[in-house]
C-alpha positions in Angstrom: 14.1 88.9 72.0 17.6 88.8 70.6 16.1 88.4 67.1 13.9 91.4 67.8 17.0 93.5 68.8 18.9 92.3 65.7 15.9 93.5 63.6 15.9 96.9 65.2 19.6 97.2 64.8 19.4 96.2 61.1 16.6 98.8 60.6 18.6 101.5 62.2 21.6 100.7 59.9 19.2 100.9 56.9 18.0 104.3 58.2 21.6 105.4 58.5 22.1 104.5 54.8 18.9 106.4 53.9 20.3 109.5 55.4 23.1 109.5 52.8 21.0 110.4 49.7 19.2 113.2 51.7 22.6 114.6 52.8 23.9 114.2 49.3 20.9 116.1 47.9 21.6 119.0 50.3 25.3 119.0 49.3 24.4 119.0 45.6 22.0 121.9 46.2 24.9 123.6 48.0 27.2 123.2 45.1 24.6 124.6 42.7 24.0 127.5 45.1 27.7 128.4 44.7 27.9 127.9 40.9 24.4 128.0 39.3 21.3 128.6 41.3 22.9 131.2 43.5 20.5 131.0 46.4 22.4 129.8 49.4 19.9 129.1 52.1 17.7 126.4 50.5 20.2 123.5 51.0 20.5 123.8 54.8 17.2 122.2 55.8 18.1 119.1 53.8 21.6 119.0 55.2 20.3 119.3 58.8 17.6 116.6 58.2 20.2 114.3 56.7 22.7 114.7 59.6 19.8 114.4 62.1 18.7 111.0 60.6 22.3 109.8 60.6 22.9 110.7 64.3 19.5 109.4 65.5 20.1 106.1 63.6 23.4 105.6 65.4 21.6 106.2 68.7 18.9 103.7 67.8 21.6 101.2 66.7 23.4 101.5 70.0 20.1 101.2 71.9 19.3 98.0 70.0 22.8 96.5 70.6 22.9 97.2 74.3 19.1 97.0 75.0 19.1 100.5 76.2 15.5 101.5 76.6 16.3 105.2 76.9 18.1 105.3 73.5 15.4 103.3 71.8 12.7 105.7 73.1 14.8 108.7 72.1 15.3 107.1 68.6 11.5 106.6 68.1 10.6 110.1 69.3 13.3 112.0 67.4 12.9 110.0 64.3 9.1 110.7 64.3 9.9 114.4 64.5 12.5 114.2 61.7 10.1 112.3 59.4 7.4 115.0 60.1 10.0 117.8 59.3 11.0 115.9 56.1 7.4 115.6 55.0 6.8 119.3 55.8 9.9 120.3 53.8 8.8 118.2 50.8 5.4 119.9 50.8 7.0 123.3 51.2 9.3 122.7 48.3 6.4 121.7 46.0 4.3 124.7 47.1 6.9 127.4 46.6 7.9 125.9 43.2 4.4 125.2 42.0 3.9 128.2 39.8 5.9 129.4 36.8 7.5 127.9 33.8 9.2 129.0 30.6 7.2 130.1 27.6 7.8 128.8 24.1 8.6 131.3 21.4 8.1 130.9 17.7 11.2 129.8 15.8 13.2 129.4 19.0 14.2 126.1 20.7 14.9 127.8 24.0 12.3 129.0 26.4 11.6 132.6 27.5 11.1 133.4 31.2 8.8 136.1 32.6 8.7 137.2 36.3 5.0 137.7 36.2 4.6 133.9 35.7 5.9 133.3 39.2 4.5 134.3 42.5 4.7 133.4 46.2 7.3 133.3 48.9 10.2 132.3 46.7 9.5 134.8 44.0 9.3 137.6 46.5 12.6 136.6 48.1 14.5 136.3 44.8 13.1 139.5 43.4 13.6 141.6 46.6 16.4 144.2 46.3 18.1 143.0 49.4 18.7 139.5 47.8 18.8 140.2 44.1 22.1 142.2 44.3 23.9 139.2 45.8 22.2 136.7 43.4 23.0 138.8 40.3 26.6 139.1 41.5 26.7 135.3 41.9 25.3 134.7 38.5 27.9 137.0 37.0 30.7 135.3 38.8 29.5 131.9 37.7 30.5 132.8 34.1 27.3 131.2 32.8 27.1 133.8 30.1 30.7 133.6 29.2 30.5 129.9 28.6 27.7 130.4 26.0 30.1 131.1 23.1 30.8 128.3 20.8 32.5 127.9 17.4 31.8 125.4 14.6 34.8 124.4 12.6 36.6 127.5 13.8 33.7 129.8 12.7 31.4 131.7 15.1 27.8 130.5 15.7 25.3 131.9 13.2 21.9 133.3 14.4 20.0 130.3 13.0 22.3 128.0 14.9 21.8 130.0 18.1 18.1 130.0 17.8 17.9 126.2 17.8 20.1 125.9 21.0 18.5 124.6 24.2 19.7 127.3 26.7 19.5 126.9 30.5 16.9 129.2 32.2 19.7 131.4 33.5 21.4 131.7 30.0 18.0 132.5 28.4 17.0 135.0 31.1 20.3 136.7 32.0 22.6 136.5 29.0 20.4 137.8 26.1 17.6 140.3 25.7 14.0 139.0 25.6 12.9 137.9 22.1 10.0 140.3 22.0 12.4 143.3 22.3 13.4 142.8 18.6 17.2 142.9 19.1 19.3 141.6 16.3 21.8 138.8 17.1 25.6 139.6 16.7 26.9 136.9 18.9 25.7 135.0 22.0 26.0 138.0 24.3 26.0 141.0 21.9 22.7 142.2 20.4 21.9 145.4 18.7 18.5 147.2 18.4 16.4 146.2 15.3 14.9 148.5 12.8 11.4 148.2 14.1 9.8 149.4 17.2 11.1 148.1 20.5 8.8 146.0 22.6 6.9 147.3 25.6 8.8 144.8 27.9 10.7 146.9 30.6 13.7 144.5 30.1 14.2 145.9 26.6 15.7 149.1 28.1 17.7 147.2 30.7 19.7 145.1 28.3 23.3 146.2 27.9 26.1 144.8 25.7 28.5 145.6 28.5 29.6 142.0 29.5 29.5 143.0 33.2 25.8 144.1 32.8 24.0 142.1 30.1 20.5 141.4 31.4 21.5 140.9 35.1 19.1 143.7 36.1 16.2 142.2 34.0 13.1 140.6 35.4 13.8 137.8 32.9 17.0 137.0 34.8 15.1 136.8 38.1 12.6 134.5 36.4 15.5 132.4 35.0 16.9 131.9 38.4 13.5 130.9 39.8 13.1 128.4 36.9 16.6 126.9 37.7 15.7 126.7 41.4 12.4 124.9 40.5 14.2 122.4 38.4 16.8 121.7 41.1 14.3 121.4 43.9 12.0 119.0 41.9 15.0 116.7 41.3 15.9 116.6 45.0 12.2 116.3 46.0 11.8 113.1 44.0 14.7 111.5 46.0 13.3 112.8 49.2 9.8 111.3 48.6 11.3 107.9 47.9 13.5 108.1 51.0 10.6 109.4 53.1 8.3 106.5 52.1 11.0 104.0 53.0 11.7 105.8 56.3 8.0 105.6 57.3 8.0 101.8 56.6 11.2 101.3 58.5 9.9 103.4 61.4 6.6 101.4 61.7 8.6 98.1 61.7 11.1 99.4 64.3 8.2 100.6 66.5 6.5 97.2 66.3 9.8 95.5 67.2 10.2 97.9 70.1 6.7 97.1 71.4 7.4 93.4 71.0 10.6 93.9 73.1 8.6 95.7 75.8 5.9 93.0 75.8 8.6 90.3 76.3 10.3 92.3 79.1 6.9 92.5 80.9 6.6 88.7 80.7 9.9 88.1 82.5 9.6 86.4 85.9 9.7 88.8 88.8 13.2 89.3 90.2 15.1 87.8 87.2 17.8 90.1 86.1 17.7 91.2 82.4 21.5 91.0 82.1 21.5 87.5 83.6 18.8 86.4 81.1 20.6 87.9 78.1 24.1 86.5 79.1 23.7 83.6 81.6 26.7 82.9 83.8 27.9 79.6 85.0 28.2 80.9 88.6 25.2 82.2 90.6 25.5 83.8 94.0 
């Protein structure tokens, strides 16, 4: 029985360690929410799940050490619920980021982003007027566009050099006009209308060389934010899937060890005290 308790305690310690990457993923999303992705509610489910696993693991560890049946049952029930929530969150993350990706444009290394390529709950939330004002302000304050400017040997970047850059989704969608608008490059965030007809893309009239405006009101900017969110969520989801698989295996082993403990408890002779059996004393009254 003592070996079984040690096994349960070890598994709970392992579960505690597994909560760290989940919590770390939530904190990483939180840092990106403040600086890059600018959507500040997506990280909280991960943080809550990570903290829950950490607390429940400590309860299970204490239950194994002190052979507390209540704590062990609580651990098994709550951990089952936490694993179910984690699986649900992973499925949700993949469903809401399933659609949409950047489009390749001839003679450009960077991708172009269009809002019509995205759909579903996340697209509606990002594109809604009640949220987009805050998100656009966050993108502006992140200085993502201001950091685009580079010089080569003291000389500003030429158009050909800019066209072969690999821009982030937000830089491509928010910091320059769409390529099909026909604007002419002056520098990274200054473009002038070309001599030909302007494209039919509504974003063509939304572009401004005002550094406080740029394309923050464009649908391409909203699509860029969605693409950045998709990239971040997919990275975290890979970690979550690995941790979830390990959690399920650990849970099954812990449940089997708990059942084994219960079976051994039921085989104890009637009237023999559990504490006496675990720690026999030299004196018996």
